[in-house]
N, C-alpha and C positions, 0 to 999 in steps of 0.2 A: 226851701227850694234850693237845690244846688246851683251854684253859678256855672255858667258856661266855661269850659276849659279854654285856655289861651294858647296861642302859638307865637313864638319869638324866634327871630333869626339872628345869628351871629355870623357876619360875613368873614370873620377871621377868628382863630383861636385866641388872639390877643384881646378880643372884645368880650370874651366869655366872663371875665371877672366883673364886668359892668352890667351883666344881665339884670333885668327887672322881674323876671318870673319868680313867683313864690313857690316854695316847696309845698307838696311834693310835685315833681315834674319828671318827665321822661326826656332823656337826651337822645337825639338822632345825630350820628356822626356821618358826615358826607365827604368823600374824597373820590369823585367820579373818575378822575384820571390819576391813580388807578385803584387805590387800595380797597375802597368799599365795593366797587364793582367786582374786583377779583375775589374778595371774601364771599360775596354772594355766589359767584361762579363755582368756587371751591365746594361750598356746601351743596349746591345743586348737582355737583358731579361726585358726591359721596365722601368728601373729606369728613372725618369724624369730629375733629376738634382743631381749632386754631389758637395758638398762644401768641398774642400780640406783645411785642417787646419794643421799647422805645430806643434803647441804646445798642450800639454796635458790639460793645464788649459782651453784653448779655447774649446777643444773637450768636456771636462767635463761640461763647461758652456752651450754649445749647447745642451747637453743631458738634463740638468736641464730645458732648454727652451722647451723641448718636441720633439726634433729632434731624428730620428733614427741615431745611431752613430756606425760606424765601426772603431775600434781603436786597434792597437797593438804596442808593443815595444819589440824588440828583438824576434819577432815571437809569443809572448804570447798575448792573448786577455786581455785587461784591465778590471778590475772588474766592472767598470761603463758602459762598452760598450755593445751594443746589439749583436755584432758579430765581427768577426775578419777580416782577409785580404785575405782569399782564394777565388778563383773564385766561388766555390760552395756556399759560403755564400751569393752571389748575384744572383745566378741562381734560384730564388724563385718567385713564383707567387704573394706572398703578398707584394713584393716590387714594383710591377708595378705601375707607376705613382707617386712614392714617391720621396722625397728628402732625400738624405743620406749624413751625415757629415762623412768625411773620414780623418783619421790621422794615419800615419805609420812611422816606424823608418827612412826610407830613402826616399821613393818616394814622399810624399807630401811636404817635405822640398825642394826637387829639383824642384818641380813644381813652387814654389814661388821664385826660384833663378833667373829665366830667364826673369826678368821684362823689359829688354831692347829689347826683341824680338818683332817683329811685330805681331806674333801669336805663341801661345804655344799649341802644339799637343801632344797627348798621343799615344805611340807606343808599340806594342807587336807582337809576332808571330801570334797571332790570328787575327790581322787586317792588316798584313804587306802589302799586295798588294793594299788594299783600301787606306792605308796611302801613299804608294809610288805613286799611281796614283794621289792622291790629290796634293802631292808635285810637281810632274812632271807638272801637269796642272798649278799650281801656278807659277812655273818657277822662284823661288826666292832662294837665298842662304839658306843653311840649316846647323844648328848646332845640332848634336845628342848628348844629355847629358845623360850619364849613371849614374843612381842613385848610383850604386856600393854598397858596404857594409861598412858603417861607414867610407866613403871617400876612401876606398881601392879598387883597381881593382877587378872586379869579372868577371867570365867567361861568364855567361848567358847574361848579358847586352851587353858585348863586342861582342859576337857572333851575337846578334841581330843587333848591329850597323853595322857589316859587311854585313849582309843580306840586310839591307836597303841601305847601301852605294853602294853595287853591283848593285842594281836595279836603283839607281839614276845615277851612272856612265855609265850604259849602255843606258841611255836616255839623254846624252848630258851634264850632270853635270861633273865638273872637280874637282880635289883636289891636293893640295900640302901638305896635312896633313898625316904624317907618321902613326898617330893613325888610320885614315880611311883606309889606305893601309894595316896595320897590322890586323885590324878588318875583312877586306875582306879575308885575308889569313886564319883567324880563321874560318870564315864561310865556306870557301872552304873545310876545313878539317872536319867540323862538319855536313855539310848539308845532306849528304847521310845517316846519322844515328844520327839525332839531339838529340833524347831522350837518346841514349847511350852515346853520347859525353857529354851532360850536366849532366848526372847522376853522373859524377865524380866531379862536381863543389862543392866547399866548402859550398856554401849556400844551395844547394840541400841537402847535408848531414847534415848541421846544422839544417835544417827544416824538416828532414825526419819524425820525430815523430809528426809533425804538418800538413804537406802537404800530403794528401792521394795520392795513385798512380793514382786515377781518376783525381784529380786536376793537378797532374804533367803531365799526358797524355794530358789534355786539354791545358795546358800551352805551350807545345812543338808542338801543332798542328797548322799548318799554315792555315790562311784564314777561320777561323770559322765564322767570322763576317765581314760585310762591313762597320761597324760603325767607324767613325773617331772622337774621342772626342777632343774638344779644350776648352781652358779657355776663357770664356766670362765674363768680369768683375771679380767677385770673385767666379764664378761658372764654373764647367765643364759641358758641354752639347755637344751633337753631332753637327758637323758642319752644318748639315742640319736642326737643331732644330730651331723652332720659339720662344722658351722660352727665 
């Protein structure tokens, strides 16, 4: 009889090397403000492929090669980039069918961290039920990795980890991870007024002059899209994509 799959939460990328989950496992990368939300928005609006890069030199080199580049550091759009890291940057008709190079302060670095996972998925509130359904059907151990803020705990990623953990635990997953249990408690506190709860987060206030109310409303809306992005080779594509 097969054991029940497990769920574990890393509140920071720095904690990933201490994970207890045994292979094989699926990694879920979470950067609610803003990378993973924006990735979901991009595919929902027809972007063909996203190339996540961690370093600025690589992003700049890709721009010189003619790629469309979305790049920010500390919330600010870089001078060589075509756009930043808000969901509205990707919800544009002119990007349909295009490949976008993507580099951010926290999120894209975390995507490259989970090289030992069997699959790397992208999670956000906007795709949470589609993501949960995919993981439940796959029936494999899950590690949720919060991109956090410069390796420090942040509220929005941790609340999302609780929302996803709750869904998995209610479908036969198990956990011995206190971080998973704590994240579920955070979700229970936040879920009836998610926007209000996350409005107090340090990163929301840090980015308030950069993230419009429209973008924030989008970010805290559940199930805007059914797309589930994953890393295929060096590229992010939807799991159903033939690319």
